[in-house]
NUBA-976719 format. One line per 5 residues: number of its first residue (from 1); for each residue x, y, z of N, C-alpha, C, O. Coordinates in nm, 2 decimals. Layout:
N
NUM> X Y Z X Y Z X Y Z X Y Z; ...
END
This chain:
67
1> 0.49 -0.35 -2.47 0.38 -0.41 -2.55 0.29 -0.29 -2.59 0.25 -0.21 -2.51; 0.26 -0.29 -2.72 0.18 -0.19 -2.78 0.03 -0.20 -2.72 -0.02 -0.31 -2.71; -0.03 -0.09 -2.69 -0.16 -0.09 -2.64 -0.26 -0.17 -2.73 -0.34 -0.24 -2.67; -0.24 -0.17 -2.86 -0.33 -0.23 -2.95 -0.32 -0.39 -2.93 -0.41 -0.46 -2.98; -0.22 -0.43 -2.87 -0.20 -0.57 -2.86 -0.27 -0.63 -2.73 -0.28 -0.75 -2.71
6> -0.31 -0.53 -2.64 -0.38 -0.58 -2.51 -0.52 -0.60 -2.53 -0.58 -0.54 -2.61; -0.57 -0.70 -2.45 -0.71 -0.73 -2.45 -0.78 -0.62 -2.36 -0.71 -0.54 -2.30; -0.92 -0.61 -2.37 -0.99 -0.51 -2.29 -0.97 -0.55 -2.14 -0.95 -0.46 -2.06; -0.96 -0.67 -2.11 -0.93 -0.71 -1.97 -0.80 -0.65 -1.92 -0.79 -0.59 -1.81; -0.70 -0.67 -2.00 -0.56 -0.62 -1.96 -0.55 -0.47 -1.95 -0.49 -0.42 -1.86
11> -0.63 -0.40 -2.05 -0.63 -0.26 -2.04 -0.69 -0.21 -1.92 -0.64 -0.12 -1.85; -0.81 -0.27 -1.87 -0.88 -0.23 -1.75 -0.79 -0.25 -1.63 -0.78 -0.17 -1.54; -0.73 -0.38 -1.62 -0.64 -0.41 -1.51 -0.52 -0.31 -1.50 -0.50 -0.27 -1.38; -0.45 -0.28 -1.60 -0.34 -0.19 -1.60 -0.38 -0.05 -1.57 -0.30 0.02 -1.50; -0.50 -0.01 -1.61 -0.54 0.12 -1.59 -0.56 0.15 -1.44 -0.52 0.25 -1.38
16> -0.63 0.05 -1.37 -0.66 0.06 -1.23 -0.53 0.05 -1.15 -0.50 0.13 -1.06; -0.44 -0.04 -1.19 -0.32 -0.05 -1.12 -0.24 0.08 -1.13 -0.17 0.11 -1.03; -0.24 0.15 -1.24 -0.17 0.28 -1.24 -0.24 0.39 -1.17 -0.17 0.47 -1.10; -0.37 0.40 -1.18 -0.44 0.51 -1.14 -0.50 0.50 -0.99 -0.50 0.60 -0.92; -0.53 0.38 -0.95 -0.60 0.36 -0.83 -0.53 0.28 -0.73 -0.60 0.23 -0.64
21> -0.41 0.26 -0.74 -0.34 0.18 -0.64 -0.34 0.25 -0.50 -0.32 0.19 -0.39; -0.37 0.37 -0.50 -0.38 0.45 -0.37 -0.49 0.40 -0.29 -0.50 0.43 -0.17; -0.59 0.33 -0.35 -0.70 0.27 -0.28 -0.67 0.16 -0.19 -0.76 0.11 -0.11; -0.54 0.11 -0.21 -0.49 0.00 -0.12 -0.51 0.03 0.02 -0.50 -0.07 0.11; -0.52 0.15 0.05 -0.52 0.19 0.19 -0.66 0.17 0.25 -0.68 0.18 0.37
26> -0.76 0.15 0.16 -0.89 0.13 0.21 -0.91 -0.01 0.27 -0.82 -0.09 0.26; -1.02 -0.03 0.34 -1.03 -0.16 0.41 -1.05 -0.26 0.29 -1.10 -0.23 0.18; -1.02 -0.39 0.33 -1.03 -0.49 0.23 -1.18 -0.52 0.20 -1.20 -0.58 0.09; -1.27 -0.50 0.29 -1.41 -0.51 0.26 -1.46 -0.41 0.15 -1.55 -0.45 0.07; -1.41 -0.29 0.16 -1.45 -0.19 0.06 -1.39 -0.23 -0.08 -1.46 -0.23 -0.18
31> -1.26 -0.27 -0.08 -1.21 -0.31 -0.20 -1.28 -0.44 -0.26 -1.30 -0.45 -0.38; -1.31 -0.53 -0.18 -1.38 -0.65 -0.23 -1.51 -0.61 -0.29 -1.54 -0.66 -0.40; -1.59 -0.53 -0.22 -1.71 -0.49 -0.27 -1.70 -0.41 -0.40 -1.79 -0.43 -0.49; -1.60 -0.33 -0.41 -1.58 -0.26 -0.54 -1.55 -0.35 -0.64 -1.60 -0.33 -0.76; -1.46 -0.45 -0.62 -1.42 -0.54 -0.72 -1.54 -0.63 -0.77 -1.56 -0.66 -0.89
36> -1.63 -0.67 -0.68 -1.74 -0.75 -0.71 -1.84 -0.67 -0.80 -1.91 -0.72 -0.89; -1.85 -0.53 -0.77 -1.94 -0.44 -0.85 -1.89 -0.44 -0.99 -1.97 -0.45 -1.08; -1.76 -0.42 -1.01 -1.70 -0.41 -1.14 -1.72 -0.55 -1.21 -1.74 -0.55 -1.33; -1.70 -0.66 -1.14 -1.72 -0.78 -1.22 -1.87 -0.81 -1.26 -1.89 -0.90 -1.34; -1.96 -0.74 -1.21 -2.10 -0.77 -1.24 -2.15 -0.68 -1.37 -2.26 -0.69 -1.42
41> -2.06 -0.60 -1.42 -2.10 -0.51 -1.53 -2.13 -0.60 -1.65 -2.07 -0.70 -1.68; -2.24 -0.56 -1.72 -2.28 -0.62 -1.85 -2.27 -0.53 -1.96 -2.27 -0.41 -1.94; -2.26 -0.58 -2.08 -2.27 -0.50 -2.20 -2.13 -0.48 -2.27 -2.05 -0.57 -2.25; -2.11 -0.38 -2.34 -2.00 -0.37 -2.43 -1.87 -0.34 -2.36 -1.76 -0.36 -2.41; -1.87 -0.29 -2.23 -1.76 -0.26 -2.16 -1.73 -0.37 -2.05 -1.66 -0.35 -1.96
46> -1.80 -0.48 -2.06 -1.79 -0.58 -1.95 -1.65 -0.63 -1.93 -1.60 -0.64 -1.82; -1.58 -0.67 -2.04 -1.44 -0.72 -2.02 -1.35 -0.62 -1.97 -1.26 -0.66 -1.90; -1.36 -0.50 -2.00 -1.27 -0.39 -1.95 -1.30 -0.38 -1.80 -1.21 -0.38 -1.72; -1.43 -0.38 -1.76 -1.47 -0.37 -1.62 -1.42 -0.50 -1.53 -1.38 -0.48 -1.42; -1.42 -0.61 -1.60 -1.38 -0.73 -1.53 -1.23 -0.71 -1.49 -1.19 -0.75 -1.38
51> -1.14 -0.66 -1.59 -1.01 -0.64 -1.56 -0.99 -0.54 -1.43 -0.90 -0.56 -1.35; -1.08 -0.44 -1.43 -1.07 -0.34 -1.32 -1.11 -0.42 -1.19 -1.04 -0.41 -1.09; -1.22 -0.49 -1.20 -1.26 -0.56 -1.08 -1.16 -0.66 -1.02 -1.15 -0.67 -0.90; -1.10 -0.74 -1.12 -1.00 -0.83 -1.08 -0.89 -0.77 -1.00 -0.84 -0.83 -0.90; -0.84 -0.65 -1.04 -0.74 -0.58 -0.97 -0.78 -0.54 -0.83 -0.71 -0.56 -0.73
56> -0.90 -0.49 -0.82 -0.95 -0.45 -0.68 -0.97 -0.57 -0.60 -0.94 -0.56 -0.48; -1.00 -0.69 -0.65 -1.01 -0.81 -0.57 -0.87 -0.85 -0.52 -0.86 -0.89 -0.41; -0.77 -0.83 -0.61 -0.63 -0.86 -0.57 -0.59 -0.77 -0.46 -0.52 -0.82 -0.37; -0.62 -0.64 -0.46 -0.59 -0.55 -0.36 -0.65 -0.60 -0.23 -0.59 -0.59 -0.12; -0.78 -0.63 -0.24 -0.86 -0.68 -0.12 -0.79 -0.80 -0.05 -0.77 -0.81 0.07
61> -0.75 -0.89 -0.13 -0.68 -1.02 -0.07 -0.55 -0.98 -0.02 -0.51 -1.03 0.08; -0.47 -0.90 -0.08 -0.34 -0.85 -0.03 -0.36 -0.78 0.10 -0.29 -0.80 0.20; -0.46 -0.70 0.11 -0.48 -0.61 0.23 -0.53 -0.71 0.34 -0.48 -0.70 0.46; -0.62 -0.80 0.32 -0.66 -0.89 0.41 -0.55 -0.98 0.47 -0.54 -1.01 0.59; -0.46 -1.03 0.38 -0.35 -1.11 0.42 -0.24 -1.04 0.50 -0.16 -1.11 0.57
66> -0.24 -0.91 0.49 -0.14 -0.83 0.57 -0.19 -0.81 0.72 -0.12 -0.76 0.80; -0.32 -0.84 0.75 -0.37 -0.82 0.88 -0.35 -0.93 0.97 -0.39 -0.93 1.09
END
C-alpha cells in the first residue's frame, strides 16, 4: 500500500509499531499512560497521535494479558 493512501491514524500506528515495539518490555501501566497521553492530543496532528496512542494501548493490553 502506498503511503499516500494511508490515513494519518494508520501512519501513526504503523510508525510506532515499527519504531517502538521495543517498549513492549515496559510495564503495562506505563504503556497505558503513554497511550492515553497520545490520545489526548489536540490540533493538526491529533489523528496521527491517536494512531500512535492506539498502538500503545494495544501493547498495554497484550502485556497485561500475559501476566
